[in-house]
C-alpha positions in Angstrom: 71.7 -4.3 -29.1 68.2 -3.6 -27.9 67.6 -3.4 -24.1 64.4 -4.4 -23.0 62.8 -4.1 -19.3 61.0 -6.9 -18.1 57.8 -5.2 -18.7 58.8 -4.3 -22.4 59.8 -8.0 -23.1 56.5 -9.5 -21.4 54.7 -7.0 -24.1 56.9 -7.9 -27.1 56.2 -11.7 -26.2 52.8 -11.1 -25.8 52.7 -9.2 -29.1 54.2 -12.2 -31.1 52.0 -14.6 -29.5 48.8 -12.7 -30.2 50.1 -12.3 -34.1 50.9 -15.9 -34.3 47.2 -17.0 -33.8 45.8 -15.1 -36.4 48.6 -16.0 -38.8 47.7 -19.9 -38.0 44.1 -19.3 -38.3 44.6 -17.6 -41.6 46.8 -20.4 -42.9 44.0 -23.1 -42.1 41.4 -20.7 -43.6 43.2 -21.0 -47.2 42.7 -24.8 -47.2 39.5 -25.4 -49.4 36.9 -27.7 -47.5 35.0 -30.4 -49.1 32.4 -31.1 -46.4 31.1 -34.5 -47.0 28.2 -35.0 -44.8 25.2 -32.5 -44.8 21.4 -32.7 -45.0 19.1 -31.1 -47.0 15.2 -31.2 -46.3 12.1 -28.9 -45.9 9.2 -30.1 -43.3 7.0 -27.7 -44.6 6.3 -29.5 -48.0 3.2 -31.8 -48.3 5.6 -34.5 -49.1 7.4 -34.6 -45.7 11.0 -35.4 -46.0 11.2 -36.9 -42.5 8.9 -39.3 -41.7 7.8 -40.0 -37.5 9.7 -39.4 -34.7 13.5 -40.2 -34.1 15.1 -42.8 -31.7 18.6 -43.5 -30.9 21.6 -42.2 -32.7 21.3 -40.6 -36.6 19.8 -43.8 -38.3 19.5 -46.3 -35.3 16.2 -47.7 -35.5 14.6 -45.4 -37.7 15.8 -42.1 -38.4 18.3 -39.6 -39.7 17.9 -37.1 -36.8 18.1 -38.0 -33.3 14.9 -37.3 -31.4 14.4 -33.2 -30.7 16.6 -30.6 -29.7 18.3 -31.2 -26.2 17.1 -29.2 -23.4 18.5 -25.7 -24.0 19.8 -26.5 -27.5 18.4 -25.0 -30.6 15.2 -25.3 -32.2 14.8 -28.1 -34.7 15.1 -26.8 -38.0 12.1 -27.0 -40.4 13.8 -26.3 -43.5 17.8 -26.7 -44.7 18.9 -25.5 -48.1 21.9 -25.3 -49.9 21.3 -21.6 -49.6 20.9 -21.7 -45.9 24.0 -24.0 -45.5 25.9 -21.7 -47.8 25.4 -18.9 -45.5 26.8 -20.7 -42.5 29.8 -22.9 -44.1 31.3 -20.5 -46.5 32.6 -18.3 -43.9 34.4 -21.3 -42.1 36.5 -22.1 -45.7 33.7 -24.5 -47.5 33.9 -24.5 -51.2 31.5 -27.5 -51.6 29.3 -29.9 -50.0 28.0 -33.5 -50.4 24.5 -34.3 -49.4 23.8 -37.3 -47.8 20.4 -38.9 -47.9 18.0 -38.3 -44.7 14.8 -40.2 -45.7 13.8 -43.6 -47.1 11.2 -42.7 -49.3 12.2 -43.2 -53.0 10.9 -39.8 -54.5 13.0 -37.9 -52.2 15.9 -38.7 -54.4 14.4 -36.6 -57.0 13.6 -33.6 -54.6 17.2 -33.5 -53.3 18.7 -33.9 -56.7 16.5 -31.0 -58.1 17.4 -28.8 -55.2 21.2 -29.3 -55.8 21.2 -28.8 -59.2 20.2 -25.2 -58.5 23.2 -24.4 -56.2 26.6 -25.0 -57.2 28.0 -25.3 -53.6 26.5 -28.7 -53.9 29.2 -31.0 -55.7 27.0 -34.4 -55.1 24.3 -36.4 -53.3 24.4 -39.6 -51.9 20.9 -41.4 -52.3 18.5 -43.9 -50.9 18.1 -47.1 -52.8 17.7 -50.6 -51.5 19.9 -53.2 -53.6 17.4 -56.0 -53.0 14.2 -54.3 -54.6 13.1 -55.3 -57.6 13.0 -51.2 -58.8 16.5 -50.9 -57.8 18.1 -51.6 -61.3 15.5 -49.3 -63.0 16.3 -46.6 -60.6 20.1 -46.9 -60.3 20.2 -46.8 -64.3 18.0 -43.3 -63.9 20.1 -41.6 -61.3 23.5 -43.0 -62.9 22.8 -40.5 -65.8 22.7 -37.6 -63.2 26.3 -37.0 -62.6 25.5 -35.4 -59.1 24.1 -38.6 -57.8 27.3 -40.1 -56.3 26.2 -43.4 -54.7 23.8 -44.9 -51.7 23.9 -45.2 -48.1 22.9 -48.0 -46.3 23.7 -49.8 -42.8 21.8 -49.6 -39.6 19.7 -46.5 -40.6 15.7 -47.1 -41.4 15.7 -50.3 -39.5 17.9 -52.1 -42.1 20.4 -54.5 -41.5 23.6 -54.7 -43.8 25.1 -57.7 -42.3 21.7 -59.7 -42.3 21.4 -58.8 -46.2 24.5 -60.0 -47.5 23.0 -63.4 -47.3 20.8 -62.4 -50.1 21.8 -62.9 -53.6 19.7 -60.1 -55.0 21.5 -57.7 -52.6 25.0 -58.8 -53.2 23.9 -58.3 -57.0 22.6 -54.9 -56.4 26.0 -53.7 -54.9 27.9 -55.2 -57.8 25.8 -53.1 -60.0 26.5 -49.8 -58.0 30.3 -50.9 -58.1 29.9 -51.4 -61.8 28.5 -48.0 -62.1 31.2 -46.2 -60.4 29.3 -45.4 -57.2 30.2 -45.4 -53.8 28.5 -47.3 -50.8 28.2 -45.1 -47.7 27.5 -47.1 -44.6 25.3 -45.7 -41.6 25.3 -45.6 -38.6 28.0 -47.6 -36.7 28.0 -50.4 -34.7 30.7 -53.3 -34.3 28.4 -55.5 -35.9 28.4 -53.0 -38.9 31.7 -52.7 -39.1 31.9 -56.4 -39.2 29.7 -56.6 -42.1 31.6 -53.9 -44.1 34.4 -56.1 -44.0 32.2 -59.1 -45.3 30.8 -56.5 -48.2 34.2 -55.8 -49.2 34.9 -59.5 -49.7 31.9 -59.9 -51.4 32.2 -57.0 -54.0 36.2 -56.1 -53.5 35.7 -53.2 -56.4 33.2 -51.3 -54.5 34.2 -47.7 -52.8 33.0 -47.8 -49.2 33.0 -44.7 -46.8 32.1 -45.4 -43.2 30.6 -42.4 -41.4 30.2 -41.1 -38.0 32.6 -43.7 -36.3 34.2 -41.0 -33.7 31.0 -40.9 -31.8 30.4 -44.7 -31.5 31.6 -45.9 -28.1 33.8 -49.0 -28.7 32.8 -52.5 -27.1 33.7 -52.5 -23.3 33.9 -56.4 -23.4 37.5 -57.7 -24.2 36.8 -60.1 -26.9 34.4 -57.8 -28.7 36.7 -55.3 -28.5 39.3 -57.2 -29.8 37.3 -58.3 -33.0 36.3 -54.7 -33.5 39.7 -53.5 -33.7 41.0 -56.3 -35.7 38.1 -55.3 -38.5 39.1 -51.9 -38.5 42.5 -52.6 -39.1 41.5 -55.2 -42.1 39.4 -52.5 -43.6 42.2 -50.0 -43.1 44.2 -52.2 -45.4 41.7 -52.3 -48.1 42.3 -49.2 -50.6 38.7 -48.8 -51.3 37.6 -48.0 -47.9 38.0 -44.2 -46.5 36.7 -43.4 -43.1 34.7 -40.3 -42.4 35.8 -38.1 -39.4 32.3 -37.1 -38.7 30.0 -36.6 -35.4 33.2 -36.1 -33.6 31.4 -34.0 -31.4 29.3 -35.5 -28.6 27.6 -35.1 -25.3 29.1 -36.8 -21.9 26.9 -36.6 -18.6 24.8 -34.1 -20.1 27.4 -31.6 -21.5 29.3 -31.2 -24.6 32.8 -30.7 -24.1 34.5 -28.2 -26.2 38.2 -28.6 -25.6 40.0 -30.1 -28.3 42.0 -32.2 -26.0 39.1 -33.9 -25.0 38.3 -35.5 -28.4 41.9 -36.2 -29.3 42.6 -39.7 -27.8 39.7 -41.1 -30.3 40.9 -39.0 -33.2 44.3 -40.3 -32.5 43.2 -43.9 -32.7 41.3 -43.9 -35.7 44.0 -41.6 -37.8 46.5 -44.2 -36.5 44.4 -46.9 -38.0 43.2 -45.3 -41.0 46.0 -42.9 -42.0 46.5 -39.6 -43.6 45.0 -41.0 -47.1 41.7 -42.4 -46.3 40.1 -40.1 -43.6 37.4 -37.4 -45.0 35.8 -34.5 -43.1 31.8 -34.4 -42.6 30.3 -31.9 -40.3 26.9 -33.7 -40.2 25.3 -30.0 -40.5 22.6 -29.6 -39.4 21.9 -33.0 -37.3 25.2 -31.3 -35.8 23.0 -28.6 -34.2 22.1 -30.7 -31.3 26.1 -30.7 -30.0 27.0 -27.3 -31.4 27.0 -25.1 -33.9 28.8 -25.2 -37.2 31.8 -23.4 -36.2 32.3 -25.5 -32.7 32.6 -28.4 -35.2 35.5 -26.7 -37.1 37.3 -25.4 -34.0 37.6 -29.0 -32.9 39.0 -30.9 -36.2 40.6 -28.0 -37.5 43.4 -27.6 -34.7 43.7 -31.3 -34.7 44.3 -31.9 -38.5 46.5 -28.4 -38.6 48.9 -29.7 -36.5 49.6 -32.5 -38.5 50.8 -30.0 -41.1 49.4 -28.8 -44.1 49.7 -31.2 -46.5 48.0 -33.7 -44.1 45.0 -31.0 -43.4 44.3 -30.6 -47.1 44.1 -34.5 -47.6 41.5 -34.7 -44.7 39.5 -31.4 -45.8 39.4 -32.1 -49.6 42.0 -34.3 -51.4 40.9 -37.6 -50.0 37.4 -37.0 -50.8 38.2 -36.9 -54.6 39.2 -40.5 -55.1 36.5 -41.4 -52.5 33.4 -39.9 -54.0 34.5 -38.5 -57.3 32.5 -35.5 -56.9 31.5 -32.8 -59.5 33.4 -29.6 -59.7 31.0 -26.9 -60.1 32.7 -23.4 -59.1 36.1 -22.2 -59.9 37.0 -22.3 -56.0 36.4 -26.0 -55.9 39.8 -27.8 -55.6 40.7 -30.6 -57.8 43.7 -33.0 -57.7 46.1 -32.4 -60.8 
């Protein structure tokens, strides 16, 4: 029998605890990650990827990025390419990423597709097309020929209104064409009204796969009746197997500060995970829009321990497995995982 003094015992236990932390981190880092939400752009081009200034949350009243960097925050990036993203994300265990549109300019789809074709860390792109426009069918057919074009994003961004458009037969027909092409609709950016519109979209086009983005950062309605309707709509969406929730924009600013304690974010994550469950949640960093709240590493430090605490099987679903049926992305590198 080993006889330890109190000091020896404390030293021994401290050593065990210290060894456990790297072991847990190593286990987490072994899980391959597909980042389902990044943005690519080059503001130095003559064809500027981003028109005008930004107001409000990503996409609300006009843009893909919030106004400027917060006071004391990082400078606004001029360029984000797959190579720059790779340098930041691969050390965090990322094996692949999906680019999400960040411009209403039709030709920007071509630039993004040409850019991601050159770097195999990119496994797909969610583009920008308006289903009610006369040219929609032509461009949908064109982009459908590229396996990296996975679908489109539509919601409240670029001064659009998904709910209002559902009364337009041409728009609904365009969504049906999207579904027939096997593509996905991503809704952006969340409001209670958009959540309601998403329910109605699945009613009108039940075969259409839908991904809801950025919900963690949206404040739920304060009014009791509005909150009840919001909760009811979320639970209805969670019943529909063709709908996924992208747990993106988790990190946020409160009273001018960005909390970095994972426990601060746990109640909202618990609520959303409790509604959608382990099979319908996806990881998205929202990089580099996330710069205004924290680094890529900070984003990972909040979601990784939360999902790892639920066990490796659930963490794998969140970090990559659920992205396969949701997006049907293209495997381009040996290290990119696929379901059997």
